[in-house]
C-alpha positions in Angstrom: 0.0 0.0 0.0 2.7 2.4 -0.9 0.6 4.0 -3.7 0.3 7.8 -3.7 -3.1 7.3 -5.4 -4.9 6.8 -2.0 -5.1 8.8 1.2 -4.0 7.3 4.4 -7.6 7.1 5.4 -8.5 5.2 2.3 -5.5 2.9 2.8 -6.7 2.1 6.3 -10.1 1.2 5.0 -8.6 -1.0 2.3 -6.4 -2.7 4.9 -9.5 -3.4 7.0 -11.3 -4.9 3.9 -8.2 -7.0 3.2 -8.2 -8.3 6.8 -11.9 -9.3 6.5 -11.6 -10.7 3.0 -8.5 -12.9 3.6 -9.7 -13.8 7.1 -6.6 -12.4 8.7 -8.5 -12.1 11.9 -8.1 -15.8 12.5 -4.4 -16.0 12.4 -2.5 -19.2 11.7 0.7 -21.0 12.9 3.4 -18.4 12.9 1.1 -15.6 11.8 -0.8 -13.9 14.5 -4.2 -12.3 13.9 -3.9 -9.0 12.1 -7.2 -7.4 12.9 -6.1 -5.6 16.1 -3.5 -3.5 14.4 -5.7 -2.8 11.4 -8.6 -1.8 13.7 -6.3 0.4 15.8 -5.2 2.2 12.5 -8.8 2.4 11.3 -9.9 4.2 14.5 -7.5 7.0 13.9 -9.5 8.1 10.8 -13.0 6.7 11.3 -15.6 6.8 14.1 -17.5 3.7 15.3 -20.4 4.1 13.0 -18.1 4.5 10.0 -16.2 1.4 11.0 -19.4 -0.6 11.2 -20.4 0.7 7.8 -17.0 -0.2 6.3 -17.3 -3.6 7.8 -20.8 -4.2 6.5 -19.9 -3.1 3.0 -16.8 -5.3 2.9 -18.7 -8.2 4.4 -21.5 -7.7 1.8 -19.1 -7.8 -1.1 -17.4 -10.8 0.3 -20.8 -12.6 0.5 -21.7 -11.4 -3.1 -18.4 -12.7 -4.5 -18.8 -16.1 -2.9 -22.5 -16.3 -3.8 -21.9 -15.5 -7.5 -18.8 -17.7 -7.6 -20.3 -20.9 -6.2 -23.4 -20.5 -8.5 -21.2 -19.6 -11.4 -23.1 -16.4 -12.1 -21.3 -14.5 -14.8 -22.1 -10.9 -13.8 -19.7 -9.5 -16.4 -21.6 -10.9 -19.3 -22.1 -8.1 -21.9 -25.8 -7.8 -21.9 -26.1 -8.1 -18.2 -23.4 -5.4 -17.6 -25.5 -3.0 -19.6 -28.1 -3.3 -16.9 -25.6 -2.3 -14.2 -24.3 0.7 -16.0 -27.8 2.2 -15.9 -28.0 1.7 -12.1 -24.6 3.4 -11.6 -25.7 6.8 -12.8 -26.4 8.7 -9.6 -26.1 12.3 -8.5 -23.4 12.1 -5.8 -24.9 15.1 -3.9 -28.4 13.6 -3.8 -26.9 10.1 -2.7 -24.9 11.8 0.0 -27.9 13.8 1.3 -30.0 10.7 1.3 -27.4 8.7 3.2 -26.9 11.4 5.7 -30.6 11.6 6.3 -31.2 7.9 7.0 -27.9 6.3 7.8 -25.1 8.6 8.7 -26.8 10.4 11.6 -24.2 10.9 14.3 -25.4 10.7 17.9 
């Protein structure tokens, strides 16, 4: 993660996703669990609500990948991908306002 393309905050989030995806929280002989250090770093940049959301999103995509892989669903098929491109056209300001209204309320 030496790329200058990402901020330190983004790198912390990507490391957390990597720990979740590769099950580095379990540890193995000679390799202790890695989630404690990753979580400590994440807490420097994100609050508890944001960490839960990052964990949820990463967990969801881990589920989605396993689900489509085991059922051999080809989501990159040309005609199917055209359907996805329609759904990705959103107004970032409207989406952010929506998320702040229903999900990102800080207490």
